[in-house]
C-alpha positions as CSV (number, residue, x, y, z in Angstrom):
1,Q,93.2,-37.4,57.8
2,G,93.8,-34.0,56.2
3,Q,91.9,-32.9,53.2
4,L,92.4,-30.0,50.7
5,A,90.0,-28.7,48.1
6,E,91.0,-26.2,45.5
7,S,88.6,-23.9,43.6
8,G,88.8,-20.8,41.4
9,G,90.4,-22.1,38.3
10,G,89.2,-21.2,34.8
11,S,90.1,-19.7,31.5
12,V,91.3,-16.2,31.1
13,E,93.1,-14.1,28.5
14,A,96.8,-13.1,29.0
15,G,97.1,-10.2,31.3
16,G,94.0,-11.2,33.3
17,S,93.7,-12.3,36.9
18,L,92.4,-15.3,38.9
19,R,92.3,-16.1,42.6
20,L,92.5,-19.7,43.6
21,S,91.3,-20.9,47.0
22,C,92.2,-24.1,48.9
23,A,89.9,-25.1,51.8
24,A,91.6,-27.3,54.4
25,S,90.2,-29.6,57.0
26,G,91.4,-32.4,59.3
27,F,94.8,-30.9,60.5
28,T,96.1,-28.0,62.4
29,F,96.2,-25.5,59.5
30,R,98.0,-22.7,61.2
31,T,101.0,-24.9,62.1
32,Y,101.5,-26.3,58.6
33,C,103.7,-25.3,55.7
34,L,101.4,-24.6,52.8
35,A,102.2,-24.3,49.1
36,W,100.8,-24.1,45.6
37,F,102.4,-26.0,42.8
38,R,101.5,-26.6,39.2
39,L,101.8,-29.5,36.8
40,V,101.9,-29.5,33.0
41,P,102.0,-32.8,31.2
42,G,105.5,-33.5,30.0
43,K,107.1,-30.9,32.3
44,A,108.6,-31.0,35.8
45,R,106.5,-30.0,38.7
46,E,106.9,-26.3,39.7
47,D,106.5,-25.2,43.2
48,V,104.9,-21.8,42.8
49,P,104.8,-20.2,46.2
50,T,105.3,-21.7,49.7
51,S,104.2,-20.2,53.0
52,D,105.6,-21.7,56.2
53,Y,103.9,-21.6,59.6
54,S,105.7,-18.3,60.3
55,D,104.1,-16.8,57.2
56,I,107.5,-16.6,55.5
57,T,106.9,-17.0,51.8
58,T,109.1,-17.9,48.9
59,Y,108.2,-17.6,45.2
60,A,109.4,-19.2,42.0
61,D,111.2,-16.7,39.8
62,S,108.7,-17.3,37.1
63,V,105.8,-15.9,39.2
64,Q,107.7,-13.4,41.4
65,G,105.8,-10.1,41.4
66,R,102.7,-11.5,39.7
67,F,101.5,-14.2,42.2
68,T,100.7,-13.7,45.9
69,I,100.1,-16.5,48.4
70,S,98.1,-15.8,51.5
71,R,96.6,-17.8,54.3
72,D,93.6,-17.2,56.5
73,N,94.3,-19.3,59.6
74,A,91.0,-18.6,61.2
75,R,89.0,-19.9,58.2
76,E,91.7,-22.4,57.2
77,I,91.8,-21.3,53.6
78,L,94.9,-20.8,51.5
79,Y,94.8,-18.4,48.6
80,L,96.8,-17.7,45.4
81,Q,96.2,-14.4,43.8
82,M,97.5,-14.5,40.2
83,D,97.8,-11.3,38.2
84,N,99.2,-10.5,34.8
85,L,98.7,-14.1,33.8
86,K,100.7,-15.4,30.9
87,P,100.0,-18.4,28.5
88,E,102.9,-20.2,30.2
89,D,101.0,-20.2,33.4
90,T,98.6,-22.6,32.0
91,A,98.7,-25.7,34.2
92,M,96.8,-27.7,36.8
93,Y,97.3,-26.0,40.1
94,Y,97.4,-27.9,43.4
95,C,97.7,-26.9,47.0
96,A,99.7,-28.9,49.4
97,A,100.2,-29.0,53.2
98,A,102.8,-30.6,55.4
99,I,104.1,-30.3,58.9
100,R,107.5,-29.4,57.3
101,C,108.1,-27.6,54.0
102,D,110.6,-30.2,52.9
103,W,107.9,-32.9,53.4
104,L,105.3,-31.2,51.0
105,H,105.8,-33.7,48.2
106,T,106.6,-36.8,50.3
107,H,104.5,-36.7,53.5
108,G,102.0,-34.0,52.7
109,Y,98.3,-33.6,51.8
110,W,97.4,-32.6,48.3
111,G,94.2,-31.3,46.8
112,Q,92.5,-32.6,43.6
113,G,93.7,-29.7,41.6
114,T,92.1,-26.9,39.6
115,Q,92.8,-26.1,36.0
116,V,94.1,-22.7,34.9
117,T,94.2,-21.9,31.2
118,V,95.6,-18.6,29.8
119,S,95.0,-17.7,26.2
120,S,97.2,-15.3,24.2
């Protein structure tokens, strides 16, 4: 059974940076599609960036140029570097993993989430 554990969230002022980490275990990390997504109560889930097993990444327009996803296959850790943070980035951030990218929210593994709060 796969497990994911996020860390690195916190409170920052607008314009600041944070780096989230997601430690994985229990599945073949390097062959999985990995992603970060965020949830805000009352709003739709937003898939922030996705990294497939070929290291091809896609980003939501709202974070393009500010967020960077990366993966360390040897250590089995997924990262999200967030720069120039804005108040609208405030959310609970989750990492997800699945054997296929279109399975991330149906047959994937999720972490417990880490809160990011950006003040203006």
